[in-house]
TORDRENTOR-800284 format. One line per 8 residues: number of its first residue (from 1); for each residue x, y negated, z of N, C-alpha, C. Coordinates in steps of 0.02 Angstrom, whole numbers. Layout:
! residues N
NUM	X Y Z X Y Z X Y Z ~ ...
***
This chain:
! residues 59
1	1407 7321 -9774 1455 7284 -9736 1523 7314 -9746 ~ 1573 7274 -9755 1640 7296 -9763 1678 7291 -9700 ~ 1725 7338 -9692 1774 7331 -9637 1843 7322 -9665 ~ 1878 7276 -9640 1945 7261 -9663 1994 7283 -9608 ~ 2036 7331 -9626 2086 7353 -9577 2152 7320 -9589 ~ 2179 7291 -9537 2247 7260 -9539 2293 7308 -9505 ~ 2341 7330 -9544 2389 7380 -9520 2442 7345 -9480 ~ 2457 7370 -9418 2512 7342 -9382 2576 7350 -9420
9	2617 7301 -9420 2681 7303 -9456 2676 7275 -9527 ~ 2617 7269 -9554 2607 7239 -9619 2593 7165 -9608 ~ 2648 7125 -9603 2643 7057 -9584 2640 7010 -9646 ~ 2607 6956 -9636 2603 6905 -9686 2627 6839 -9653 ~ 2675 6806 -9683 2698 6745 -9658 2677 6687 -9703 ~ 2649 6637 -9673 2624 6581 -9714 2650 6516 -9684 ~ 2656 6465 -9727 2676 6400 -9705 2614 6353 -9714 ~ 2600 6314 -9663 2548 6265 -9669 2576 6197 -9649
17	2540 6146 -9673 2561 6078 -9659 2545 6057 -9587 ~ 2575 6002 -9566 2566 5979 -9498 2491 5961 -9483 ~ 2459 5930 -9535 2388 5913 -9525 2344 5971 -9510 ~ 2353 6024 -9550 2314 6084 -9541 2332 6118 -9474 ~ 2394 6117 -9455 2415 6146 -9392 2382 6110 -9334 ~ 2377 6042 -9339 2343 6004 -9287 2270 6024 -9282 ~ 2238 6035 -9340 2167 6055 -9340 2159 6124 -9309 ~ 2205 6169 -9321 2204 6234 -9289 2210 6227 -9213
25	2255 6184 -9193 2266 6175 -9121 2204 6145 -9087 ~ 2167 6102 -9121 2104 6074 -9093 2056 6132 -9080 ~ 2050 6179 -9126 2004 6235 -9116 2026 6277 -9056 ~ 2089 6284 -9046 2116 6322 -8989 2103 6283 -8925 ~ 2117 6219 -8924 2105 6178 -8866 2032 6175 -8846 ~ 1987 6180 -8895 1915 6179 -8882 1890 6247 -8856 ~ 1934 6297 -8857 1917 6362 -8831 1880 6406 -8883 ~ 1879 6386 -8945 1845 6424 -8998 1887 6486 -9016
33	1952 6478 -9019 1998 6531 -9032 2052 6532 -8980 ~ 2086 6589 -8973 2139 6594 -8924 2207 6575 -8951 ~ 2217 6586 -9017 2283 6568 -9046 2276 6559 -9123 ~ 2331 6535 -9153 2332 6524 -9224 2323 6588 -9264 ~ 2352 6643 -9241 2346 6706 -9277 2272 6729 -9284 ~ 2236 6717 -9229 2167 6737 -9227 2126 6697 -9280 ~ 2140 6631 -9282 2106 6589 -9332 2123 6611 -9403 ~ 2186 6626 -9414 2209 6645 -9481 2179 6712 -9502
41	2179 6760 -9457 2148 6828 -9472 2074 6818 -9491 ~ 2039 6781 -9448 1966 6769 -9461 1953 6736 -9529 ~ 1994 6685 -9543 1985 6651 -9608 1999 6697 -9668 ~ 2051 6735 -9666 2069 6778 -9719 2016 6834 -9726 ~ 1993 6860 -9670 1941 6913 -9673 1879 6884 -9705 ~ 1859 6824 -9685 1798 6793 -9714 1805 6781 -9789 ~ 1862 6760 -9813 1874 6748 -9882 1871 6813 -9922 ~ 1899 6866 -9896 1899 6931 -9929 1827 6956 -9935
49	1790 6951 -9881 1719 6975 -9884 1680 6930 -9933 ~ 1692 6867 -9935 1656 6821 -9979 1667 6839 -10052 ~ 1729 6853 -10070 1745 6867 -10140 1724 6937 -10159 ~ 1725 6983 -10111 1699 7051 -10126 1623 7047 -10140 ~ 1589 7006 -10101 1518 6997 -10111 1502 6966 -10179 ~ 1541 6914 -10197 1534 6881 -10259 1545 6932 -10317 ~ 1596 6973 -10311 1612 7023 -10363 1555 7074 -10369 ~ 1527 7096 -10313 1470 7142 -10314 1411 7112 -10352
57	1399 7048 -10338 1341 7015 -10369 1349 7006 -10444 ~ 1412 7006 -10465 1425 6996 -10538 1412 7060 -10576 ~ 1410 7118 -10543 1401 7183 -10577 1329 7193 -10598
***
């Protein structure tokens, strides 16, 4: 299992379209996430883990 550390102060700014932002807000309104930053962190973390696992399997 990997752990991904996000350092405070190491910020990433992204732009997303209105449609995607509405979908994020639906998840927040449904109580699945507390805010957009939480959704974004979770998604990025999952992608990093996915590709690390794929890379390991290629070895």
